[in-house]
C-alpha positions as CSV (number, residue, x, y, z in Angstrom):
1,M,-77.3,-5.2,-6.1
2,K,-76.4,-6.8,-1.8
3,P,-75.6,-3.8,0.3
4,E,-72.3,-6.2,1.4
5,N,-71.0,-6.3,-2.2
6,C,-71.5,-2.3,-2.4
7,D,-67.8,-1.0,-2.0
8,G,-68.6,2.9,-3.7
9,V,-68.3,5.3,-1.6
10,I,-70.5,8.7,-2.7
11,R,-68.9,11.9,-1.4
12,V,-71.0,15.1,-2.2
13,S,-71.1,18.8,-1.0
14,A,-73.6,21.4,-0.5
15,P,-73.2,25.3,-0.3
16,G,-75.2,27.4,2.4
17,K,-77.1,30.4,1.4
18,V,-77.7,34.2,2.5
19,I,-80.3,36.8,1.9
20,L,-79.3,39.6,-0.1
21,H,-82.5,41.0,-0.6
22,G,-85.7,40.6,1.0
23,E,-85.2,40.0,4.6
24,H,-88.9,40.3,6.9
25,S,-90.2,41.7,3.7
26,V,-91.1,38.8,2.1
27,V,-93.2,37.2,5.1
28,Y,-95.6,40.2,3.7
29,G,-95.4,38.4,0.0
30,K,-92.7,41.3,-1.1
31,R,-89.3,39.5,-3.1
32,A,-86.3,38.3,-2.0
33,V,-83.0,37.4,-3.3
34,A,-81.4,34.6,-2.0
35,L,-77.6,33.3,-2.9
36,S,-75.6,30.5,-2.3
37,L,-72.5,30.9,0.1
38,D,-69.3,29.0,-0.7
39,L,-69.2,27.7,2.6
40,R,-70.1,23.7,2.3
41,T,-71.4,21.0,4.1
42,H,-69.3,17.8,3.0
43,L,-71.1,14.3,3.3
44,T,-69.4,10.5,3.0
45,L,-71.3,7.8,2.6
46,T,-69.6,4.3,2.9
47,P,-71.8,1.5,2.2
48,G,-71.8,-2.1,3.8
49,G,-71.7,-3.5,7.3
50,D,-74.7,-4.3,9.6
51,T,-75.1,-1.0,11.1
52,V,-76.3,2.5,10.2
53,A,-74.2,4.7,11.2
54,L,-74.5,8.5,11.5
55,D,-71.1,10.9,12.2
56,L,-71.5,14.4,13.1
57,P,-68.8,15.7,14.8
58,D,-69.9,19.5,14.3
59,L,-73.1,18.8,16.6
60,E,-71.2,15.9,18.8
61,I,-73.6,13.5,17.5
62,K,-72.4,9.8,16.6
63,E,-75.3,7.1,16.6
64,S,-75.8,4.3,15.0
65,W,-78.8,1.3,14.4
66,S,-78.4,-2.4,13.5
67,V,-80.5,-2.9,10.4
68,D,-82.2,-5.5,11.9
69,T,-83.6,-3.0,14.5
70,L,-84.5,-0.8,11.5
71,R,-86.2,-3.5,9.3
72,E,-87.9,-4.3,12.0
73,F,-89.2,-0.8,12.5
74,V,-89.9,-0.5,9.0
75,A,-92.4,-3.9,9.0
76,Q,-94.6,-2.3,12.4
77,L,-94.7,0.6,10.1
78,G,-96.2,-2.0,7.4
79,R,-94.2,-0.2,4.5
80,K,-94.0,-2.1,1.4
81,Q,-90.7,-3.1,0.4
82,E,-90.4,-1.5,-3.0
83,L,-87.5,0.1,-4.9
84,Q,-89.2,3.7,-5.4
85,S,-88.6,6.3,-2.9
86,I,-92.1,6.9,-0.5
87,P,-92.5,9.5,1.9
88,L,-93.4,8.7,5.6
89,S,-96.8,9.7,6.6
90,E,-97.3,12.1,9.5
91,A,-98.6,8.9,11.4
92,D,-95.2,7.4,10.6
93,T,-93.2,10.2,11.8
94,L,-94.6,10.5,14.9
95,E,-93.6,6.6,15.1
96,L,-90.0,7.4,14.3
97,C,-90.1,10.0,17.2
98,K,-91.6,7.6,19.7
99,F,-88.4,5.1,18.0
100,L,-85.9,8.1,18.4
101,N,-87.5,8.8,22.5
102,L,-88.4,12.1,20.8
103,P,-91.0,14.3,22.0
104,P,-92.9,15.2,18.7
105,D,-92.4,19.1,19.1
106,T,-88.4,19.1,20.0
107,N,-86.8,22.1,19.1
108,S,-83.1,20.5,19.6
109,P,-81.0,20.5,17.0
110,K,-79.4,17.7,17.8
111,K,-82.3,15.4,17.7
112,L,-84.1,17.2,14.4
113,A,-80.9,16.2,12.6
114,L,-81.7,12.5,13.6
115,L,-84.7,12.5,13.0
116,S,-84.3,14.0,9.9
117,F,-81.7,11.7,8.6
118,L,-84.0,8.8,9.5
119,H,-86.9,10.0,8.2
120,L,-84.7,10.4,4.4
121,Y,-83.3,7.1,5.0
122,M,-86.6,4.9,5.6
123,S,-88.4,7.2,2.6
124,I,-85.4,7.1,0.0
125,L,-83.9,3.7,0.1
126,P,-86.0,1.0,-0.6
127,H,-85.0,-1.0,2.6
128,P,-82.9,-0.9,5.3
129,V,-79.2,-1.1,4.8
130,G,-76.3,-1.0,6.2
131,L,-74.0,2.0,5.3
132,N,-71.9,5.2,7.8
133,I,-72.6,8.9,6.7
134,S,-70.5,11.3,8.0
135,L,-70.7,15.1,7.7
136,T,-68.6,18.0,8.3
137,S,-69.6,21.6,8.0
138,Q,-67.8,24.8,7.1
139,L,-71.3,26.4,8.1
140,P,-72.2,28.0,11.4
141,T,-75.6,26.2,13.0
142,G,-78.5,28.4,13.9
143,A,-77.5,31.6,12.0
144,G,-80.0,32.1,9.5
145,V,-76.9,30.7,6.3
146,G,-78.5,27.4,5.5
147,S,-77.0,25.0,7.3
148,S,-79.9,23.0,8.0
149,A,-80.6,23.2,4.2
150,A,-77.0,22.3,3.3
151,Y,-77.5,18.8,5.6
152,G,-80.9,18.0,4.1
153,V,-79.6,18.6,0.6
154,C,-76.3,16.7,1.3
155,I,-78.4,13.8,3.3
156,S,-80.5,13.5,0.2
157,A,-78.3,13.5,-2.7
158,A,-76.3,11.0,-1.5
159,L,-78.8,8.2,-0.1
160,L,-80.8,9.1,-3.8
161,R,-78.0,8.3,-5.3
162,F,-77.2,5.2,-3.0
163,A,-80.8,3.9,-3.8
164,K,-79.9,3.7,-7.3
165,M,-76.9,1.9,-6.6
166,L,-78.8,-1.1,-5.0
167,E,-81.2,-1.0,-7.9
168,S,-78.3,-2.0,-10.5
169,D,-75.3,-4.3,-10.1
170,V,-73.7,-2.4,-13.0
171,F,-74.2,1.5,-12.2
172,I,-70.7,2.9,-10.3
173,P,-71.1,6.5,-9.1
174,K,-68.8,8.5,-10.7
175,P,-67.2,12.0,-9.1
176,D,-68.4,14.0,-12.3
177,D,-71.8,12.7,-12.9
178,N,-74.1,15.8,-12.9
179,L,-77.7,15.9,-11.8
180,D,-80.4,16.7,-14.3
181,D,-83.4,18.6,-14.0
182,T,-85.4,16.1,-12.8
183,Q,-82.5,14.5,-10.6
184,L,-82.2,18.4,-8.7
185,K,-85.7,18.8,-8.2
186,D,-85.8,15.5,-6.5
187,V,-83.1,16.2,-4.1
188,S,-84.4,19.8,-3.9
189,S,-88.0,18.3,-3.0
190,W,-86.6,15.5,-0.1
191,A,-84.6,18.1,1.4
192,F,-87.5,20.6,1.8
193,R,-89.0,17.4,3.6
194,S,-86.0,18.0,5.9
195,E,-86.5,21.3,6.4
196,Q,-90.3,20.3,7.3
197,I,-89.4,18.3,10.4
198,V,-86.0,21.6,11.7
199,H,-88.2,24.5,10.8
200,G,-92.1,23.4,10.4
201,T,-93.6,25.6,7.2
202,P,-90.1,26.8,5.6
203,S,-90.9,28.7,2.4
204,G,-88.6,26.4,0.0
205,I,-85.8,29.6,-0.5
206,D,-83.2,27.7,1.5
207,N,-83.3,23.8,-0.3
208,S,-83.6,25.6,-3.5
209,V,-80.6,27.6,-3.3
210,C,-78.5,24.8,-1.5
211,T,-79.2,22.6,-4.2
212,Y,-79.3,24.7,-7.6
213,G,-76.3,27.1,-5.9
214,G,-76.3,30.4,-7.6
215,A,-78.9,32.9,-7.0
216,V,-82.7,32.3,-6.8
217,N,-85.4,35.4,-6.9
218,F,-88.1,34.7,-4.5
219,K,-91.9,36.1,-4.7
220,G,-95.0,34.9,-3.2
221,G,-93.8,30.9,-3.3
222,A,-92.5,31.2,-6.4
223,I,-88.8,30.7,-7.0
224,S,-86.5,31.1,-10.2
225,P,-83.0,30.9,-10.6
226,L,-81.0,34.0,-12.0
227,V,-77.3,33.6,-13.2
228,I,-74.6,35.5,-11.7
229,P,-71.2,35.5,-11.3
230,P,-69.8,34.4,-7.6
231,L,-69.5,37.9,-5.8
232,Q,-66.9,38.1,-3.0
233,I,-68.0,39.1,0.7
234,L,-66.8,39.1,4.1
235,L,-69.6,36.7,6.3
236,V,-69.5,38.6,9.6
237,N,-71.0,36.7,12.7
238,T,-71.5,39.5,15.5
239,K,-71.9,37.2,17.9
240,V,-75.1,38.0,19.6
241,S,-77.2,35.7,19.9
242,R,-81.3,37.1,18.6
243,S,-84.6,35.3,18.5
244,T,-86.0,35.4,15.1
245,K,-89.6,35.1,16.2
246,A,-89.4,37.5,18.8
247,L,-88.1,39.9,15.5
248,V,-90.6,38.6,12.8
249,A,-93.0,39.3,15.7
250,G,-92.0,43.2,16.3
251,V,-92.4,43.8,12.7
252,R,-96.0,42.8,12.8
253,E,-96.4,44.6,15.6
254,R,-94.7,48.2,14.3
255,R,-97.1,47.4,11.0
256,E,-100.3,46.8,12.7
257,R,-99.8,50.1,15.0
258,L,-97.7,51.9,12.4
259,P,-99.4,51.0,8.9
260,N,-99.0,54.4,7.2
261,V,-95.6,53.8,8.2
262,M,-94.4,50.4,7.8
263,N,-96.4,49.7,4.5
264,P,-94.5,52.2,2.6
265,V,-90.8,50.8,3.7
266,L,-92.1,47.4,2.8
267,D,-92.9,48.3,-0.5
268,A,-89.4,49.9,-0.6
269,L,-87.9,46.9,0.1
270,D,-89.8,45.4,-2.4
271,A,-89.1,47.9,-5.1
272,L,-85.5,47.4,-3.8
273,A,-85.4,43.6,-4.5
274,D,-87.0,44.2,-8.0
275,R,-83.7,46.9,-9.0
276,A,-81.4,44.4,-7.6
277,V,-82.5,41.3,-9.3
278,E,-82.5,43.6,-12.7
279,V,-78.8,44.8,-11.5
280,L,-77.6,40.9,-11.0
281,H,-78.3,40.0,-14.6
282,Q,-76.7,42.8,-15.6
283,I,-73.8,41.5,-13.7
284,G,-74.2,38.1,-15.2
285,S,-74.4,39.1,-18.9
286,A,-72.3,42.1,-18.6
287,T,-69.5,41.8,-21.2
288,D,-68.0,45.0,-21.0
289,S,-66.3,46.1,-18.0
290,T,-67.3,49.3,-17.5
291,D,-71.1,48.2,-17.8
292,I,-69.9,45.5,-15.0
293,D,-68.3,48.1,-13.0
294,S,-71.5,50.3,-13.1
295,A,-73.8,47.3,-12.1
296,L,-71.5,46.8,-8.8
297,R,-72.1,50.3,-7.9
298,I,-75.4,50.0,-8.0
299,Q,-75.5,47.2,-6.2
300,Q,-73.5,48.3,-3.7
301,E,-75.5,51.5,-3.0
302,L,-78.9,49.0,-3.1
303,V,-76.6,47.1,-0.4
304,D,-76.6,50.6,1.8
305,M,-80.4,51.1,1.3
306,N,-81.5,48.1,2.0
307,Q,-80.0,48.4,5.6
308,A,-81.2,51.8,6.4
309,L,-84.6,50.5,5.2
310,L,-84.1,47.4,7.8
311,C,-83.4,49.8,10.2
312,A,-86.6,51.6,9.7
313,L,-88.5,48.2,10.1
314,G,-86.6,47.8,13.7
315,V,-84.3,44.8,13.0
316,S,-81.0,45.9,13.4
317,H,-78.6,46.2,16.4
318,P,-75.6,48.4,17.4
319,S,-73.5,45.5,17.1
320,L,-74.7,45.3,13.0
321,D,-74.5,49.2,13.2
322,R,-71.0,49.1,14.3
323,L,-70.4,46.7,11.4
324,V,-71.9,49.1,9.2
325,G,-69.7,51.6,10.0
326,I,-66.5,50.0,10.2
327,A,-67.3,49.2,6.5
328,Q,-67.6,52.3,5.6
329,S,-65.1,53.3,7.0
330,H,-62.8,51.5,4.4
331,G,-64.8,52.2,1.4
332,L,-67.0,48.7,1.9
333,H,-70.8,48.3,2.0
334,A,-72.5,46.2,4.4
335,K,-75.8,44.9,5.7
336,L,-77.1,42.5,8.2
337,T,-78.7,39.2,6.9
338,G,-81.1,37.1,8.3
339,A,-83.4,38.0,11.3
340,G,-81.3,40.9,12.1
341,G,-81.0,41.7,16.0
342,G,-77.5,40.5,16.0
343,G,-76.7,37.4,14.2
344,F,-74.9,37.5,10.7
345,G,-74.0,40.6,8.8
346,L,-72.1,40.4,5.0
347,V,-69.6,43.3,3.7
348,V,-69.9,43.8,-0.2
349,V,-66.3,44.2,-1.4
350,G,-67.1,45.3,-5.0
351,K,-64.9,45.2,-7.8
352,E,-62.1,44.6,-5.5
353,T,-61.4,41.2,-4.1
354,V,-61.3,39.8,-0.6
355,E,-57.7,39.6,-0.9
356,G,-57.6,43.3,-1.5
357,E,-56.3,46.6,1.0
358,A,-59.6,47.2,1.8
359,A,-61.2,44.3,2.5
360,V,-57.9,43.1,4.3
361,S,-58.2,45.9,6.5
362,C,-61.7,46.0,7.3
363,R,-61.4,42.1,8.3
364,K,-59.1,42.8,11.1
365,E,-60.2,45.9,12.5
366,L,-64.0,43.2,12.5
367,E,-62.0,41.2,14.1
368,D,-60.0,43.7,16.3
369,A,-63.6,43.9,18.1
370,S,-64.6,40.5,18.6
371,Y,-66.7,39.5,15.3
372,Q,-65.9,36.4,13.7
373,V,-65.1,36.7,10.2
374,W,-65.0,34.2,6.7
375,T,-64.0,35.4,3.9
376,T,-66.1,33.7,0.9
377,S,-67.9,34.1,-2.2
378,L,-71.9,34.6,-3.0
379,G,-73.2,32.6,-6.1
380,S,-71.3,29.6,-5.9
381,P,-72.3,25.6,-7.3
382,G,-74.9,24.2,-5.7
383,I,-74.8,20.1,-4.8
384,T,-71.7,18.7,-6.0
385,F,-70.3,15.0,-6.1
386,H,-66.5,14.4,-5.8
């Protein structure tokens, strides 16, 4: 199909993610449990034209390249014009950095977003063709809630579908077309490539959660899905900046200095995550309301214990401690999520909904204390075409 005749607009969205259990301990081979976050990134791909345009208003990015210029660049790389997805080599990626006038070690979110997009565009599509991509997100950036993974998942899914349109004159995408397991694996794999560009050595958790949705169980590099119903939470931004690298290094230093103390804490976090997996299975499979209530109470207790153990690791912060205290004063349960040291926390509302009295009053008190709060849910659907 010629690109100028492609009038099928592609719309797709992907969720964010939070770590429910396993922050920091996952670095030492312990279990982590991550869930999709129902704050979504939305992408619209419109085929046609003689330029490739990328509009990312959340990052204040609006860039375009002529198709002819991109074709010349691809020819310089010596890539074959074949209808198959082939990743750019490391050498090609370095050339792409030069094409964009980027240093290879750039850590600018804006520059990395451009590099990631063109890497996927040139890898997935058989040859450069005109299109416009517009992407907006409900996810805050740099917060550890999967914004870069959701970006990579949406770009990958849209380009893979567009490549299929280019292969056939009769393929017309439908919003309700479901991806099969092979297609989901392809999306996650390409999004992982994007995460490598942005983060260097990602675990694979983020792109997996943002692709498949629901919950995943991660240990020792192995990722397996968990089937759970949506769990309602308050997602809370302390507005305190932190360095993930410094926090990880701090835990490592404390472990080296106090191994007999720190190793049992890490083992306890592992055991806690093991129990959390069992409880999430119970919540997902229970049919009796009494069983569900019992499992939710255990999950709330595990949240409290997890926060206490993370404090023992030294990764909490007064802003997080205050968040936890406010939640507890309303009968709710809270913990940090991500690296800690500020950043984000979550409040689990349990049986009550986020519209319930306790959650509403908790949110008001948090906002009065200058926290930023979202009402959302965990375990939401993964990649979705609209």
